[in-house]
N, CA, C and O atoms as a DFTB+ gen file, in Angstrom:
572 C
 N C O
     1  1       8.072     -10.814     -22.153
     2  2       8.072     -10.421     -23.540
     3  2       6.678     -10.166     -24.075
     4  3       6.524      -9.490     -25.092
     5  1       5.673     -10.686     -23.421
     6  2       4.300     -10.479     -23.887
     7  2       3.779      -9.150     -23.368
     8  3       4.130      -8.703     -22.276
     9  1       2.937      -8.533     -24.177
    10  2       2.337      -7.245     -23.847
    11  2       0.821      -7.419     -23.848
    12  3       0.268      -8.119     -24.696
    13  1       0.154      -6.774     -22.890
    14  2      -1.303      -6.854     -22.834
    15  2      -1.918      -5.892     -23.841
    16  3      -1.593      -4.706     -23.872
    17  1      -2.807      -6.426     -24.656
    18  2      -3.597      -5.610     -25.573
    19  2      -5.042      -5.657     -25.105
    20  3      -5.547      -6.717     -24.734
    21  1      -5.698      -4.526     -25.123
    22  2      -7.113      -4.452     -24.773
    23  2      -7.906      -4.261     -26.060
    24  3      -7.603      -3.376     -26.861
    25  1      -8.915      -5.090     -26.249
    26  2      -9.837      -4.918     -27.373
    27  2     -11.165      -4.432     -26.819
    28  3     -11.740      -5.032     -25.912
    29  1     -11.636      -3.332     -27.385
    30  2     -12.894      -2.727     -26.956
    31  2     -13.876      -2.855     -28.110
    32  3     -13.596      -2.410     -29.223
    33  1     -15.016      -3.457     -27.846
    34  2     -16.060      -3.597     -28.863
    35  2     -16.995      -2.407     -28.728
    36  3     -17.616      -2.204     -27.685
    37  1     -17.088      -1.628     -29.788
    38  2     -17.900      -0.401     -29.729
    39  2     -18.892      -0.370     -30.890
    40  3     -18.589      -0.778     -32.011
    41  1     -20.080       0.126     -30.579
    42  2     -21.083       0.293     -31.621
    43  2     -20.580       1.330     -32.608
    44  3     -19.919       2.295     -32.227
    45  1     -20.892       1.128     -33.856
    46  2     -20.474       2.052     -34.896
    47  2     -21.473       3.206     -34.962
    48  3     -22.325       3.285     -35.847
    49  1     -21.323       4.104     -33.971
    50  2     -22.181       5.289     -33.931
    51  2     -21.374       6.470     -33.413
    52  3     -20.372       6.312     -32.716
    53  1     -21.835       7.635     -33.769
    54  2     -21.130       8.875     -33.430
    55  2     -20.900       9.006     -31.925
    56  3     -21.810       8.790     -31.125
    57  1     -19.677       9.362     -31.554
    58  2     -19.351       9.648     -30.165
    59  2     -18.845       8.476     -29.354
    60  3     -18.313       8.669     -28.260
    61  1     -18.996       7.277     -29.858
    62  2     -18.613       6.104     -29.066
    63  2     -17.094       6.004     -28.899
    64  3     -16.615       5.666     -27.816
    65  1     -16.342       6.291     -29.946
    66  2     -14.880       6.302     -29.854
    67  2     -14.416       7.409     -28.912
    68  3     -13.474       7.226     -28.141
    69  1     -15.074       8.539     -28.978
    70  2     -14.778       9.647     -28.065
    71  2     -14.960       9.211     -26.614
    72  3     -14.141       9.554     -25.761
    73  1     -16.012       8.468     -26.325
    74  2     -16.257       8.012     -24.952
    75  2     -15.073       7.203     -24.421
    76  3     -14.622       7.413     -23.295
    77  1     -14.580       6.285     -25.234
    78  2     -13.454       5.448     -24.806
    79  2     -12.232       6.309     -24.522
    80  3     -11.621       6.196     -23.459
    81  1     -11.878       7.166     -25.469
    82  2     -10.666       7.969     -25.303
    83  2     -10.808       8.980     -24.178
    84  3      -9.830       9.299     -23.502
    85  1     -12.015       9.485     -23.972
    86  2     -12.251      10.432     -22.887
    87  2     -12.094       9.758     -21.523
    88  3     -11.488      10.324     -20.613
    89  1     -12.634       8.567     -21.387
    90  2     -12.499       7.819     -20.126
    91  2     -11.025       7.531     -19.838
    92  3     -10.556       7.706     -18.713
    93  1     -10.309       7.091     -20.857
    94  2      -8.893       6.809     -20.658
    95  2      -8.134       8.077     -20.272
    96  3      -7.329       8.060     -19.341
    97  1      -8.386       9.167     -20.978
    98  2      -7.707      10.429     -20.683
    99  2      -7.978      10.929     -19.282
   100  3      -7.062      11.386     -18.597
   101  1      -9.223      10.850     -18.846
   102  2      -9.589      11.319     -17.500
   103  2      -8.951      10.470     -16.403
   104  3      -8.866      10.898     -15.252
   105  1      -8.507       9.273     -16.762
   106  2      -7.855       8.384     -15.791
   107  2      -6.350       8.290     -16.019
   108  3      -5.705       7.339     -15.577
   109  1      -5.796       9.289     -16.714
   110  2      -4.354       9.387     -16.960
   111  2      -3.773       8.145     -17.635
   112  3      -2.654       7.727     -17.336
   113  1      -4.542       7.569     -18.539
   114  2      -4.087       6.409     -19.288
   115  2      -3.704       6.884     -20.680
   116  3      -4.515       7.463     -21.403
   117  1      -2.459       6.628     -21.036
   118  2      -1.918       7.076     -22.306
   119  2      -1.968       5.939     -23.327
   120  3      -1.488       4.837     -23.064
   121  1      -2.549       6.215     -24.481
   122  2      -2.595       5.238     -25.561
   123  2      -1.236       5.240     -26.258
   124  3      -0.772       6.275     -26.735
   125  1      -0.612       4.073     -26.311
   126  2       0.709       3.939     -26.926
   127  2       0.616       3.431     -28.357
   128  3       1.449       3.782     -29.193
   129  1      -0.385       2.609     -28.649
   130  2      -0.623       2.108     -30.002
   131  2      -2.094       1.748     -30.104
   132  3      -2.733       1.408     -29.107
   133  1      -2.632       1.825     -31.328
   134  2      -4.033       1.449     -31.507
   135  2      -4.296       1.013     -32.929
   136  3      -3.576       1.362     -33.865
   137  1      -5.345       0.244     -33.052
   138  2      -5.847      -0.187     -34.341
   139  2      -7.361      -0.192     -34.240
   140  3      -7.917      -0.624     -33.230
   141  1      -8.023       0.282     -35.271
   142  2      -9.481       0.296     -35.283
   143  2      -9.955      -0.384     -36.552
   144  3      -9.617       0.034     -37.659
   145  1     -10.738      -1.431     -36.382
   146  2     -11.353      -2.133     -37.513
   147  2     -12.854      -2.048     -37.317
   148  3     -13.350      -2.189     -36.199
   149  1     -13.579      -1.817     -38.405
   150  2     -15.012      -1.669     -38.225
   151  2     -15.807      -2.395     -39.290
   152  3     -15.306      -2.732     -40.363
   153  1     -17.057      -2.618     -38.954
   154  2     -18.060      -3.097     -39.893
   155  2     -19.161      -2.047     -39.875
   156  3     -18.994      -0.992     -39.263
   157  1     -20.263      -2.312     -40.523
   158  2     -21.343      -1.320     -40.509
   159  2     -22.001      -1.208     -39.141
   160  3     -22.617      -0.184     -38.844
   161  1     -21.886      -2.237     -38.300
   162  2     -22.578      -2.226     -37.010
   163  2     -21.688      -1.963     -35.797
   164  3     -22.146      -1.377     -34.817
   165  1     -20.441      -2.382     -35.844
   166  2     -19.578      -2.241     -34.673
   167  2     -18.127      -2.112     -35.101
   168  3     -17.770      -2.349     -36.255
   169  1     -17.300      -1.728     -34.133
   170  2     -15.868      -1.646     -34.361
   171  2     -15.122      -2.378     -33.268
   172  3     -15.644      -2.591     -32.174
   173  1     -13.897      -2.761     -33.573
   174  2     -13.008      -3.338     -32.563
   175  2     -11.814      -2.397     -32.463
   176  3     -11.036      -2.244     -33.405
   177  1     -11.692      -1.782     -31.311
   178  2     -10.589      -0.878     -31.028
   179  2      -9.563      -1.663     -30.225
   180  3      -9.824      -2.064     -29.091
   181  1      -8.401      -1.879     -30.818
   182  2      -7.321      -2.585     -30.127
   183  2      -6.347      -1.554     -29.607
   184  3      -5.908      -0.673     -30.345
   185  1      -6.009      -1.666     -28.326
   186  2      -5.191      -0.658     -27.656
   187  2      -4.021      -1.269     -26.899
   188  3      -4.139      -2.326     -26.279
   189  1      -2.901      -0.584     -26.966
   190  2      -1.794      -0.801     -26.042
   191  2      -1.718       0.494     -25.249
   192  3      -1.567       1.571     -25.825
   193  1      -1.823       0.394     -23.943
   194  2      -1.823       1.581     -23.086
   195  2      -0.749       1.447     -22.012
   196  3      -0.223       0.359     -21.775
   197  1      -0.433       2.563     -21.369
   198  2       0.624       2.548     -20.361
   199  2       0.209       1.856     -19.062
   200  3       1.069       1.457     -18.277
   201  1      -1.094       1.709     -18.827
   202  2      -1.558       1.060     -17.604
   203  2      -2.776       0.192     -17.943
   204  3      -3.914       0.610     -17.730
   205  1      -2.535      -1.018     -18.473
   206  2      -3.652      -1.835     -18.943
   207  2      -4.609      -2.287     -17.846
   208  3      -5.808      -2.408     -18.100
   209  1      -4.122      -2.538     -16.645
   210  2      -5.017      -2.999     -15.581
   211  2      -6.042      -1.926     -15.225
   212  3      -7.227      -2.222     -15.069
   213  1      -5.591      -0.692     -15.100
   214  2      -6.515       0.403     -14.803
   215  2      -7.448       0.658     -15.978
   216  3      -8.634       0.923     -15.785
   217  1      -6.924       0.579     -17.182
   218  2      -7.761       0.787     -18.369
   219  2      -8.892      -0.238     -18.414
   220  3     -10.041       0.114     -18.677
   221  1      -8.574      -1.485     -18.161
   222  2      -9.608      -2.522     -18.139
   223  2     -10.668      -2.212     -17.091
   224  3     -11.866      -2.338     -17.346
   225  1     -10.219      -1.811     -15.927
   226  2     -11.141      -1.523     -14.824
   227  2     -12.092      -0.373     -15.158
   228  3     -13.303      -0.488     -14.967
   229  1     -11.539       0.737     -15.656
   230  2     -12.391       1.907     -15.895
   231  2     -13.312       1.703     -17.098
   232  3     -14.438       2.200     -17.105
   233  1     -12.848       0.982     -18.105
   234  2     -13.717       0.729     -19.259
   235  2     -14.814      -0.279     -18.922
   236  3     -15.941      -0.153     -19.400
   237  1     -14.489      -1.281     -18.099
   238  2     -15.524      -2.226     -17.651
   239  2     -16.582      -1.500     -16.835
   240  3     -17.776      -1.754     -16.989
   241  1     -16.142      -0.599     -15.968
   242  2     -17.108       0.125     -15.130
   243  2     -17.991       1.050     -15.960
   244  3     -19.063       1.451     -15.505
   245  1     -17.556       1.395     -17.172
   246  2     -18.359       2.205     -18.083
   247  2     -19.175       1.324     -19.035
   248  3     -19.737       1.811     -20.016
   249  1     -19.232       0.030     -18.733
   250  2     -20.047      -0.940     -19.464
   251  2     -19.615      -1.209     -20.901
   252  3     -20.443      -1.530     -21.753
   253  1     -18.319      -1.077     -21.167
   254  2     -17.811      -1.477     -22.466
   255  2     -17.532      -2.976     -22.442
   256  3     -17.154      -3.527     -21.408
   257  1     -17.717      -3.625     -23.570
   258  2     -17.376      -5.039     -23.715
   259  2     -15.914      -5.105     -24.122
   260  3     -15.502      -4.497     -25.110
   261  1     -15.128      -5.860     -23.341
   262  2     -13.673      -5.877     -23.507
   263  2     -13.132      -7.291     -23.576
   264  3     -13.763      -8.243     -23.118
   265  1     -11.972      -7.403     -24.149
   266  2     -11.193      -8.632     -24.020
   267  2      -9.729      -8.231     -23.899
   268  3      -9.326      -7.137     -24.296
   269  1      -8.955      -9.137     -23.345
   270  2      -7.522      -8.913     -23.164
   271  2      -6.778     -10.015     -23.916
   272  3      -7.129     -11.192     -23.829
   273  1      -5.749      -9.612     -24.655
   274  2      -5.003     -10.541     -25.490
   275  2      -3.514     -10.276     -25.314
   276  3      -3.098      -9.131     -25.141
   277  1      -2.719     -11.331     -25.359
   278  2      -1.271     -11.164     -25.367
   279  2      -0.798     -10.931     -26.801
   280  3      -1.209     -11.627     -27.729
   281  1       0.071      -9.941     -26.958
   282  2       0.702      -9.635     -28.239
   283  2       2.190      -9.447     -27.974
   284  3       2.631      -9.455     -26.825
   285  1       2.961      -9.279     -29.048
   286  2       4.377      -8.970     -28.872
   287  2       4.700      -7.673     -29.609
   288  3       4.132      -7.372     -30.659
   289  1       5.621      -6.920     -29.032
   290  2       6.112      -5.678     -29.629
   291  2       7.505      -5.960     -30.166
   292  3       8.424      -6.260     -29.404
   293  1       7.655      -5.864     -31.462
   294  2       8.878      -6.277     -32.142
   295  2       9.554      -5.068     -32.765
   296  3       8.916      -4.273     -33.455
   297  1      10.854      -4.938     -32.513
   298  2      11.619      -3.897     -33.205
   299  2      11.836      -4.338     -34.641
   300  3      12.286      -5.452     -34.911
   301  1      11.505      -3.440     -35.551
   302  2      11.630      -3.708     -36.978
   303  2      12.583      -2.665     -37.555
   304  3      12.405      -1.471     -37.315
   305  1      13.591      -3.096     -38.311
   306  2      14.495      -2.108     -38.901
   307  2      13.713      -1.062     -39.691
   308  3      12.894      -1.399     -40.546
   309  1      13.975       0.205     -39.394
   310  2      13.257       1.305     -40.041
   311  2      13.949       1.650     -41.357
   312  3      14.612       2.677     -41.499
   313  1      13.759       0.737     -42.313
   314  2      14.357       0.899     -43.644
   315  2      13.485       0.136     -44.626
   316  3      12.641      -0.666     -44.225
   317  1      13.685       0.383     -45.887
   318  2      12.949      -0.359     -46.914
   319  2      13.190      -1.847     -46.741
   320  3      14.337      -2.291     -46.679
   321  1      12.120      -2.614     -46.664
   322  2      12.238      -4.058     -46.516
   323  2      12.397      -4.545     -45.095
   324  3      12.483      -5.751     -44.864
   325  1      12.438      -3.624     -44.120
   326  2      12.635      -4.024     -42.724
   327  2      11.528      -4.933     -42.211
   328  3      11.800      -5.941     -41.560
   329  1      10.294      -4.584     -42.498
   330  2       9.177      -5.415     -42.057
   331  2       9.204      -6.760     -42.778
   332  3       8.929      -7.797     -42.173
   333  1       9.529      -6.745     -44.053
   334  2       9.607      -7.999     -44.812
   335  2      10.628      -8.952     -44.196
   336  3      10.407     -10.163     -44.176
   337  1      11.743      -8.420     -43.692
   338  2      12.763      -9.262     -43.057
   339  2      12.176     -10.030     -41.878
   340  3      12.393     -11.234     -41.739
   341  1      11.436      -9.328     -41.037
   342  2      10.835      -9.964     -39.857
   343  2       9.763     -10.964     -40.286
   344  3       9.687     -12.065     -39.742
   345  1       8.944     -10.587     -41.251
   346  2       7.884     -11.480     -41.710
   347  2       8.458     -12.743     -42.365
   348  3       7.868     -13.816     -42.245
   349  1       9.589     -12.630     -43.048
   350  2      10.232     -13.799     -43.656
   351  2      10.671     -14.787     -42.589
   352  3      10.542     -15.997     -42.770
   353  1      11.188     -14.278     -41.476
   354  2      11.610     -15.155     -40.377
   355  2      10.409     -15.943     -39.858
   356  3      10.488     -17.156     -39.668
   357  1       9.309     -15.250     -39.635
   358  2       8.106     -15.920     -39.133
   359  2       7.563     -16.904     -40.155
   360  3       7.219     -18.034     -39.808
   361  1       7.483     -16.486     -41.411
   362  2       6.935     -17.336     -42.465
   363  2       7.770     -18.596     -42.667
   364  3       7.226     -19.687     -42.839
   365  1       9.081     -18.443     -42.646
   366  2       9.947     -19.609     -42.872
   367  2       9.855     -20.606     -41.717
   368  3      10.242     -21.765     -41.865
   369  1       9.349     -20.164     -40.583
   370  2       9.165     -21.054     -39.432
   371  2       7.718     -21.543     -39.325
   372  3       7.359     -22.231     -38.369
   373  1       6.893     -21.185     -40.311
   374  2       5.501     -21.626     -40.307
   375  2       4.652     -20.931     -39.266
   376  3       3.652     -21.484     -38.808
   377  1       5.042     -19.713     -38.881
   378  2       4.309     -18.961     -37.859
   379  2       3.403     -17.951     -38.556
   380  3       3.864     -17.116     -39.334
   381  1       2.111     -18.041     -38.263
   382  2       1.113     -17.192     -38.887
   383  2       0.874     -15.915     -38.082
   384  3       0.685     -15.959     -36.866
   385  1       0.885     -14.793     -38.772
   386  2       0.544     -13.509     -38.154
   387  2      -0.956     -13.291     -38.344
   388  3      -1.439     -13.213     -39.474
   389  1      -1.684     -13.194     -37.245
   390  2      -3.123     -12.963     -37.333
   391  2      -3.412     -11.518     -37.737
   392  3      -4.240     -11.262     -38.611
   393  1      -2.719     -10.577     -37.091
   394  2      -2.804      -9.168     -37.465
   395  2      -1.646      -8.438     -36.839
   396  3      -0.962      -8.964     -35.960
   397  1      -1.428      -7.216     -37.299
   398  2      -0.354      -6.384     -36.748
   399  2      -0.710      -4.920     -36.988
   400  3      -1.547      -4.590     -37.827
   401  1      -0.053      -4.064     -36.231
   402  2      -0.212      -2.626     -36.416
   403  2       1.003      -1.921     -35.836
   404  3       1.757      -2.492     -35.048
   405  1       1.174      -0.676     -36.239
   406  2       2.366       0.076     -35.851
   407  2       2.191       0.724     -34.490
   408  3       1.082       1.037     -34.059
   409  1       3.313       0.913     -33.837
   410  2       3.392       1.575     -32.541
   411  2       3.586       3.070     -32.765
   412  3       4.092       3.474     -33.813
   413  1       3.201       3.881     -31.818
   414  2       3.296       5.330     -31.945
   415  2       4.748       5.807     -31.967
   416  3       5.106       6.678     -32.760
   417  1       5.571       5.243     -31.107
   418  2       6.958       5.684     -30.953
   419  2       7.934       4.675     -31.554
   420  3       7.594       3.521     -31.811
   421  1       9.153       5.153     -31.767
   422  2      10.252       4.270     -32.156
   423  2      10.964       3.792     -30.899
   424  3      10.861       4.404     -29.836
   425  1      11.681       2.700     -31.040
   426  2      12.566       2.223     -29.995
   427  2      13.961       2.296     -30.590
   428  3      14.260       1.590     -31.552
   429  1      14.805       3.128     -30.040
   430  2      16.124       3.419     -30.612
   431  2      15.925       3.915     -32.036
   432  3      15.153       4.851     -32.243
   433  1      16.582       3.335     -33.013
   434  2      16.427       3.754     -34.404
   435  2      15.468       2.857     -35.167
   436  3      15.359       2.967     -36.389
   437  1      14.776       1.977     -34.472
   438  2      13.895       1.014     -35.115
   439  2      12.428       1.367     -34.911
   440  3      12.045       1.992     -33.922
   441  1      11.630       0.949     -35.873
   442  2      10.181       1.046     -35.713
   443  2       9.742      -0.079     -34.785
   444  3      10.470      -1.054     -34.598
   445  1       8.565       0.052     -34.209
   446  2       8.010      -1.000     -33.360
   447  2       6.660      -1.403     -33.943
   448  3       5.807      -0.561     -34.221
   449  1       6.488      -2.703     -34.120
   450  2       5.238      -3.248     -34.625
   451  2       4.650      -4.171     -33.570
   452  3       5.369      -4.903     -32.890
   453  1       3.335      -4.124     -33.447
   454  2       2.608      -5.022     -32.559
   455  2       2.121      -6.192     -33.406
   456  3       1.488      -6.000     -34.444
   457  1       2.427      -7.414     -32.949
   458  2       2.020      -8.614     -33.668
   459  2       1.112      -9.467     -32.790
   460  3       1.411      -9.705     -31.620
   461  1       0.012      -9.921     -33.357
   462  2      -0.824     -10.949     -32.732
   463  2      -0.550     -12.221     -33.524
   464  3      -0.805     -12.296     -34.726
   465  1      -0.027     -13.209     -32.823
   466  2       0.423     -14.450     -33.453
   467  2      -0.208     -15.612     -32.707
   468  3      -0.296     -15.597     -31.479
   469  1      -0.647     -16.620     -33.452
   470  2      -1.359     -17.730     -32.821
   471  2      -0.480     -18.511     -31.847
   472  3      -0.972     -18.932     -30.800
   473  1       0.789     -18.718     -32.147
   474  2       1.687     -19.411     -31.224
   475  2       2.746     -18.412     -30.766
   476  3       3.854     -18.368     -31.300
   477  1       2.385     -17.625     -29.782
   478  2       3.206     -16.483     -29.367
   479  2       4.542     -16.930     -28.771
   480  3       5.567     -16.300     -29.031
   481  1       4.551     -17.988     -27.990
   482  2       5.803     -18.441     -27.371
   483  2       6.795     -18.919     -28.430
   484  3       7.990     -18.636     -28.337
   485  1       6.315     -19.624     -29.409
   486  2       7.185     -20.083     -30.505
   487  2       7.707     -18.900     -31.315
   488  3       8.866     -18.885     -31.728
   489  1       6.850     -17.916     -31.537
   490  2       7.275     -16.722     -32.278
   491  2       8.365     -15.977     -31.517
   492  3       9.349     -15.540     -32.113
   493  1       8.199     -15.830     -30.214
   494  2       9.211     -15.142     -29.399
   495  2      10.545     -15.867     -29.507
   496  3      11.580     -15.242     -29.738
   497  1      10.522     -17.169     -29.342
   498  2      11.764     -17.960     -29.412
   499  2      12.409     -17.842     -30.800
   500  3      13.622     -17.657     -30.907
   501  1      11.616     -17.946     -31.840
   502  2      12.127     -17.876     -33.212
   503  2      12.767     -16.522     -33.492
   504  3      13.870     -16.456     -34.036
   505  1      12.084     -15.449     -33.127
   506  2      12.612     -14.107     -33.389
   507  2      13.872     -13.834     -32.569
   508  3      14.836     -13.264     -33.077
   509  1      13.861     -14.239     -31.310
   510  2      15.046     -14.032     -30.475
   511  2      16.252     -14.793     -31.030
   512  3      17.375     -14.289     -30.997
   513  1      16.020     -16.002     -31.536
   514  2      17.113     -16.781     -32.126
   515  2      17.700     -16.103     -33.354
   516  3      18.859     -16.343     -33.694
   517  1      16.933     -15.274     -34.015
   518  2      17.404     -14.533     -35.198
   519  2      17.839     -13.109     -34.830
   520  3      18.018     -12.258     -35.702
   521  1      18.007     -12.865     -33.522
   522  2      18.511     -11.580     -33.006
   523  2      17.555     -10.408     -33.255
   524  3      17.984      -9.259     -33.353
   525  1      16.257     -10.709     -33.356
   526  2      15.245      -9.664     -33.464
   527  2      14.866      -9.260     -32.040
   528  3      14.594     -10.118     -31.200
   529  1      14.848      -7.968     -31.772
   530  2      14.549      -7.468     -30.429
   531  2      13.039      -7.473     -30.200
   532  3      12.267      -6.954     -31.007
   533  1      12.645      -8.069     -29.087
   534  2      11.250      -8.060     -28.658
   535  2      11.210      -7.291     -27.347
   536  3      11.905      -7.637     -26.391
   537  1      10.402      -6.259     -27.309
   538  2      10.328      -5.415     -26.117
   539  2       9.452      -6.079     -25.065
   540  3       8.456      -6.727     -25.389
   541  1       9.835      -5.908     -23.793
   542  2       8.975      -6.425     -22.729
   543  2       7.901      -5.388     -22.402
   544  3       7.948      -4.256     -22.884
   545  1       6.933      -5.790     -21.576
   546  2       5.798      -4.901     -21.313
   547  2       6.223      -3.576     -20.673
   548  3       5.657      -2.534     -21.004
   549  1       7.191      -3.588     -19.778
   550  2       7.624      -2.337     -19.141
   551  2       8.241      -1.383     -20.159
   552  3       8.012      -0.175     -20.098
   553  1       9.021      -1.920     -21.094
   554  2       9.606      -1.071     -22.151
   555  2       8.507      -0.461     -23.013
   556  3       8.561       0.720     -23.356
   557  1       7.521      -1.262     -23.358
   558  2       6.437      -0.791     -24.225
   559  2       5.605       0.270     -23.521
   560  3       5.324       1.318     -24.102
   561  1       5.210       0.016     -22.289
   562  2       4.348       0.953     -21.579
   563  2       5.035       2.281     -21.313
   564  3       4.366       3.298     -21.130
   565  1       6.376       2.285     -21.288
   566  2       7.111       3.517     -20.996
   567  2       7.553       4.292     -22.226
   568  3       8.062       5.406     -22.099
   569  1       7.368       3.726     -23.422
   570  2       7.766       4.442     -24.643
   571  2       6.929       5.699     -24.834
   572  3       7.121       6.428     -25.807
């Protein structure tokens, strides 16, 4: 149920984001979801890709500073209040969402959100008990 997320630390200067995406593209790595947060000096590019092991290898060889984190991909009803429904389940169980971002594709008729949660195993169990679909890594990488 856990999905590998790659975080790339990049200097906040022209062309640096292009370098990352160009390296991934040249190695047939498809970006499935991303989030970019920045400060005046650097950015953190969070990526879900179709082949995380290769992505880590090629970005490391290009001297990027990286980290790998487990996240979950959750199907969220694609309707008004759908995200709130999922967040209420987590909140009522005392589970904190550190951050989240949207996935590029839908899964069936639902939106997919990537969640970084401090207690990921508890979150998975809680959501599954409430019949919320959590995609496994193979499902996510193939969307």
